[in-house]
N, C-alpha and C positions, 0 to 999 in steps of 0.2 A: 504494500500500500504506500509506503514511504517513497519508493521509487516512482510510483505513478504520480504522486504529488510533486516530486522534484521535476519529473518530465513535463508536467503541466505548467509549472512555474517557469521553467526554461523556455517553453514555447510561448508563453504569455509575454515574457521579457523580450523575446525575439520579435514578436508581433508589435509591441509598443515601440521598439527602437526603429522600425522601418519608416521611411519617408514616403507618404502616400499622396503627396501633392501631385495633382494632375494639371499640367500646364497646357493651355491651349496655344495654338499658333499665334493668336492675337495678343496673348498675354506674356510678354517677355520679362515682366517684373516678378512673376511668380505669384501675383495677387490672385486670389480666387474670387469668384462671384459671391456677392453678399459680404464682402470683407475678407481680410486675410485669414481669419480664423473660422469663418462660417462654413457650415457643411450641410448637406442634404442627405437624409437617411432614406434608403430604399430597401424595403423588405424583400426577401428572396422568394420563399415558397408562397405561392398564391398571389404574388404581386409582380415580380420580375420574371418568375418561372411558374409554369403551371404546377399546381399542387396535385400530384397524381398519387392517390393512395396505393396504387398497385406497385409503386417503386419502393425499393429498399432505402434505408437511411443513407446508404452510400451512393445514392443517385439523386440527381436534381432533374426536375422536369424540363420539358422544352420551354424555350423563352416565350413570354407573352409579347407578341410583336409590337403592340402599341407602347408598352412600357419600356421595352428594349430601345425603341427609337427615341423615346423621351429621355432616357438616361444618356444615350449617345449625344443627344442635343445639349444636355446639361454639361457634359464633359467638353464638347466642342466650344461651348460658351465660356469655358474656364471655371466652371463651378466645381467645387470639391464634393464628390459623392462618396458616401460610405454604404456598403452593404450592411444593413441593420437586420440581423437575424438571430433567432434563438440558437441556431446551429453553432454560433460563435462560442457558446459555452463548452463545446467539445472540440479540443484542438485537433482531433483527427478529421474533423470536417473541413478545416481550413484549406488543405490541398485540394479537396474535392470541389470546393467553391471556386478556388483560384483557377482550376482547370476549366470549370464551366464558364467562367468569365472570359478566359482566353479563347475557348472554343466558339464563343459568340461575339468575338470582336471587341471585347471590353478590356481596358488595361487592368493591371493588378491594383484593384481598389482596396482601401482599408475595409476590414471585416470586423464588425463589432456588434455587441448587444447592449451597449451602454450609451445612455443619453448624457450630454453635457450642456453647458450654457451656450455653446457655439452652434448647436443644432438649430438650423433655420426652419426646417420642416421635415415631415416624415411621410413617406408614401407607404401605406400598409393596408392590407385587405381586412384586418381585424379591428382597426382603430375606429372609435366613435369620436367624432369631432365635437368639442365643447367650445362654446363662445367664450372668448377671453374674459376673465374676471367676473363671469356671471353664473357659471354652472349650467347654463341652458344648453341643451343638446341641439346641435345643428343637424346631425344625421338622425334619421328615423329608424336606424337598425336596432335600437334597444328599447325595451319597454320599462327599464328601470330609471 
């Protein structure tokens, strides 16, 4: 068990140390859309990739064409995009996700399951949008 924890921590340290800045051809300064630190989270399963229950955990579904095009547009505009997925809690999923990104023409984006103050917005099939500072639901997906 101790070896598993050490392996996990080593992978996490490696992940944190990587530079995930995606520079567009128009942006020579390295500034990203929405400010130098701002980023956009994009969920993987069910948002960027079809959520196919017949696939094993070691597989990612086919891309959702509209969302794949949207992510590529964001990157082309110099925006910093992170894959925001629960899979990031399992370090063995990271190479699977990286391969999927490469196979579908995306650069090696940061993969996370952690929000921070620099997240500008999140694209996610499970989220219920709430009006800022009111608690009022914007989406009608929930009865609570």
